[in-house]
N, C-alpha and C positions, 0 to 999 in steps of 0.2 A: 513641260515634260518631266515633272518630278514632284513627289510629295507623299506624305503619309495618307491621309484621306483629305484631300486638299481643301482649300479655303471654303469651297462651296458647302462642305459639311462641318468645318471647324472655323467659323468666322472669328476674327480677332477683334475683341471689343474695342481695344485702344485704337487700332487702325481705323475702324469704322467711325469712331467718335471724331477722330481728327479729320477724316474725309468728309464727315457730315457737317462739322462746325468750322473747319478750316482754321484751327488754332495754330498760329505760326510758331514754329520751333518746338511744338509739343512732341513730335515724333523724334526718336533718337536714332532710328535706322530701319532698314528694310530687310527682314529675313526672307528666306526662300518661301516659307509658307505664307508670310504676309503678301508677297508678290502674287502668289497664286490666288489668294483670297480677293485681293484688290482687282485682279484681272477678271475674276468671275463677276464682280459687282459693276465694273466700269466699262468692259469691252463693248463698243457700239454694236458689233456684230451679234453679241448675245442679246442686247436690247432689241435688235431687229428680229431675232428669232423668237423672243418673247412676244412681240407684237404679232408675228405670224401665228403663233400658237393661240393667242387671244382671238384673232380673226377666225381661225378654224373653229374654235369653240362657239363663237357667235353664229357662224354659218350652220353649225350642227343643230342649233335650236330650231331653225326653220325647216331643216331637212325632214322629209317624211310627212309634212303637213299637207293638207289639201291646198290646191291653188286658190288664189283670191277669187271670190265670186265676181261676176260681171254684171254691171247695171245695163239694162236694155232700154233704150228710148227710141221711139219711132212713130211713123205715120203709116197707116194702111188704107188702101183703096181710095187714094186721092184722085179725083177725076182730072183728066188732062185735056178733055175735049168738051165742046158744047158750052152752053151758057154758064154752067157751074164749074168750068175748068179752074183748077188750082184753089178751089174753095174748100175750106176745112169744115164748114158747118152746114152747107146746103144739101149735100148728098148724105143720106142716112147710112150709107155703107162706109163712109169715111170714119176712121177710128184713130184715136190717139192712144199710143201704147207705151206702158212702162212695165218693166219686168226685171227679173233676176235670174241669172244662170250660174250654175255651179258644176264644174268638171270634177269627176271623181275617178282618179286613177285607181287601179285595183290594189288591194291590200298588200299583196306580195311586192309590188313595185315600190310602194311607199316604204315598206319595211326595208327593202334593199337600199333605197336612197338614204334612209336614216342610218343604216349600218355603214354605208360608204362614208357618210359624214363623220361618224364617230371614229372610224378608222383613219380618216384624214386628220382628226385631232391627235391621235396617237402618232401619226406620221410626222406632224409638226413638232411634237415632243421629241421624237427620235432625231429629227433634224437639229433640234437645239442641243441634244447630247453630242452629236457629231461635231457641232461648232464649238461646244464647250471643251471637248477634248483637244481640238485644234488650238484653242486659246491657251489651254494649260500647257500644251507642248511648246508652243511658241514662247510663252512667258518663262517657262523653265529654262529653255535654251538661252534666252536673253539674259536671265539672271546669272546663270552659270558662266556664260561668256564674259559678262561684266566682271564677275568675281575672279575669273582666271586672269584676265588682262590687267586688272588692278593689282593682283598679286605679283605679276611680272614687273609692273611699274615700281612697286615697293621694293623689289629685289635690287633695283638700280642704286639705292642708297648704299647697299653693301658693296656693289660692284665699283662704285666711284671711290669708296673708302679703300678697297683693295688696290685700285689704280693709284691712289695716293701713296700707299705703302710701296708699290712697285717703283714709283718715281723716286722715293727716298732711297731705295736699294740701288737704283741706277746712279743717283748722284754720289752715293757712298763709294761705289766701285770706281766711278770716274775720278773721285777725289783721291782714291787709293792708287791711281795711276794704272788701273787694270782694264778700264773700259774705254770705249771709243766715244769721241765727242758727239758723233751722230746719234748715239744711243739716248742722248738727253732729250731728243724730241719725240721718242717713241711713246712715252707716257702721255704726252699732250695729244699725239695722234690717236691713241687709244681712248682718251677722254672724249675727243671729238666724235669718234665712231660710236661710242656709247651714247652720246647725246643724240646722234642721228637715230639710233635704234630706239631710244626713249621717245623721241618725237613720233616715230612710227607707231609705237604702242599707245601713245596718247591719242593718235587718230583712231586707232582701233577701239580705244576706250570710249571715245565720243560716239562712235558708231554703235557700240554695244549699249551704251546708255540710251541712245535715241530709240533703239529697238525696245528697250525696257519701258521707256516712257510711253511708247505707242500702246502698250498693253495695260499699264497700271496708272497712267496719268502722271501728274507732276511728282507723285511719291517716288517715281523711278529715279529721281535725282538725289534721293537720300543716300547716305552711306550704307553700304551693305553690312549686315550683321550675320554672324554664324557661318557655317559651312553647308555645302550641299548635302542633303540627306543621303544616307547609305542604305540601300535596300538589299536584302538577301534575294538574289535572283534564282529562282528554282525553275529550270527549263520545263520539267514535267508539268508543274502546276500551270505555267504560262501556256503550254500547249493545250491544256484542258480548257483554258479560258478564251481561246481564239474566237469561239462562237459568240462570246459576250462583247466583242469589240463593237462600239456604237455603230460603225458603218455596216456591220452585219446584222445587228439587232434591228436596224432601221428597215430591213426587208420584211419583218413580220407585219407591221401595219400596211406596207405596200401590198403584201399578199392579201391582207384582209380587204383592202380597197378593190383589188382585182376580183376577188371572189364575190364581193357585193355587186360589182358590175356584171358579173356573170348572172347572178340572180335577177338583177334588174332587166338584163336582156332577155332572160328566159320568161320573165313576167310579161314581156311584150306579147307573148302568145295568148295571154288571158285578156278578157274583155275589159276595157275602160268604158265608163259611161258618164253621162251628164244629165242633169235635169234643168228644166226651165219653167218658170211660172211667170205669167204676164197678165196685166190688167189692161183691158181695152175699153176706152170710153167712146160711145157713139153719140149721135145726135139726140135731142130731147125726146123725140117721138119713139126712139128705140132704146131698148135696155142695154146696159153695159155688159161686158163679157169678161170671162177669165179663161186663159189658156194654160194648160199643163202639158209639158212635153218632155219625153225622155229620148235620149239618143245613145247608141251603142257603137263602139268601134267593132269592125269585123276583120280580124286578122286572118284573112283567107289566103293571103299570098305569102305564107310562111317560108316556103322554099327560097323565095327571092328576096325576102325582107328580114324576117326574124332569125331564121337559121344562120345566114351569113354573119349577122351581128353576134350571135352567140358564139359561133366559131372564132370570130375575131377576139372576143373577150377571153376565150380559153387560150388562144395563142398568146395573148398578153400575159396571162398567168404563167404559161410555160416559159415565156421569155424571162420573167422575173425569177423563176426557180433556177433557170440556167445561169442567169447573171449572179445569183446568190452563190451557187456552187462554184462558179469561176472566181468570184471574189474571195470565197473561203479558201480555195487553193492558193490564191495570191497571198493571202495573209499568213497561211501556214508557211509558204516559201519565205515571205518577208521576215517572219519570226525566226526561222532558222538562220537567215542571213544576218539578222541583227544580233542573235546570240553568238554566232561565229565571230562577228566584229567585236563584240564585247569581250569575248575570250582573248582575241588577239590584242586588244588594247590593254587588258589587265596583265597579260604576260609581258607586253612591252613596258608597262609601268613598273612591274616588279623587276624586270631586268635593268631598267634605268636606275631604280632605287638601290638595288643590291649589287649591281656590277658596274654600270657605266659611271654613276656619280662617284663612288669610292675610287675607281680607277682614275677618273679625271682629276680628282683632288690629289691623289698620290702623284700623278704625272706632273701636276703643277708644283708640288712640293719638291719633287726630285729635280725638276728643271731649275727652280729657284736656288736650290742647294748647289747645283752645278754651276749656276751663274755666279753666285757669291764666291764659290771656290775657284772660279776662273776656268773650269773644265768644260763649260758649254756657253754658247752664245745667247744673246738676248732673244734672238729669233725663236729659239726653242721655247723660251719662257712665254713669249707672246702667243705662239701657236697653241701651246698647252692650255694657256689661260682662255683663249677664244673658244677652244673646244669645250672647256668646262662651262663657260657661259652658255653656249648653245645647249649643252646637256641639262643645265639647270632650267633654262627656259622651256626646253622640250618636256622636262618632268612636269612642269605646271600645265603645259598643253595636254599632256596625256591624262593628268588628273581630271582636267575639264572634259576631255572627250569621253573618259570612262563615266563620269557623272552624267553627261548628256545621254550616252547610250543606255545606261541603267534607267535614267528617267523615262526615256521613250518606252522601254519595255514595261516598266512598272505602271506608268500612267495609262498605256494602251491596253495592257493585258493583266496587270497584277492587281489592280484595284477591284474590290467587290462592287459589282454593278447592281 
């Protein structure tokens, strides 16, 4: 879900070298673009789509060609009664036959089949683009989620240090005869709660790493480098590119296949024909023979055969057009929803950074000052400090959510197709 013009178009030579030769310890970290590039190279689903595309190309080679000829072997006029029954050389009318037959579908039908096969190749290519987008989105989300949770884990070094300073302040107040002895356990309790929260984040980190490894392989265990990219999201431009979404562009080859099938069904009204030539060997006293035969289909029941098939193919085309229009409307709606969500997240992040974090820090400072002066209780300090911790963690969460939302918009609609 995020990148400039992702790994598919900008492979990173160093990463590819490491992936190809497996040099241990050669890589120093995994950037966002590295992850997208590796996912494009290693995702099994993309290899499956590449095989599907190759299969379609191979199928297209044979489409539109004449059917294979048929070899004819047989016996004719074999007697089954009398003294010469079942004899192959006593009766002069008995003949051994070898021949060749070729069916010849009409030119329009062969052309329609060839067009349908070529459109199927494009359809397989479009299917690969849809899967490539899914892989990029999933990889981007996994990288950003891992980046966010590891930032939160690193924050705990600072939180534990702050808790140590709090414990010193508590001991100093108790030593000065102004604090309660029960306050001495508060810092230990806070340290235990922080450790519990740290364990939860470690579990989330392992889950995020597992998702990243799923898409990029063992390189997903490398340390992450850099920050998520920041894109300028222009709603007007994204709206103009809705039609370029891979799931919508995939309808073009589907429509071409449907149109080719209409032409093939229409071509059923034209005459198919076949030819047959055979050599017949008779007894010694008779001369051998050659047969040449032509046969022609007679599409005389068009109202009950060809016309219903043509109507069915037109109905399939109309179905595709209606589905494409419905999906286009769905993506227009989805784009508006995702843009609105991004706006909300950006405002929440801005409010968190400019209002909630400064106020939370100020509240902690005031509570600590009051506690040291003996004008407020330790409970006020602990409450203010827990609120600030949650605000800090929420700030990292919001940054990750904004990055993921922007990534979805950019990768799905913002990249040049």
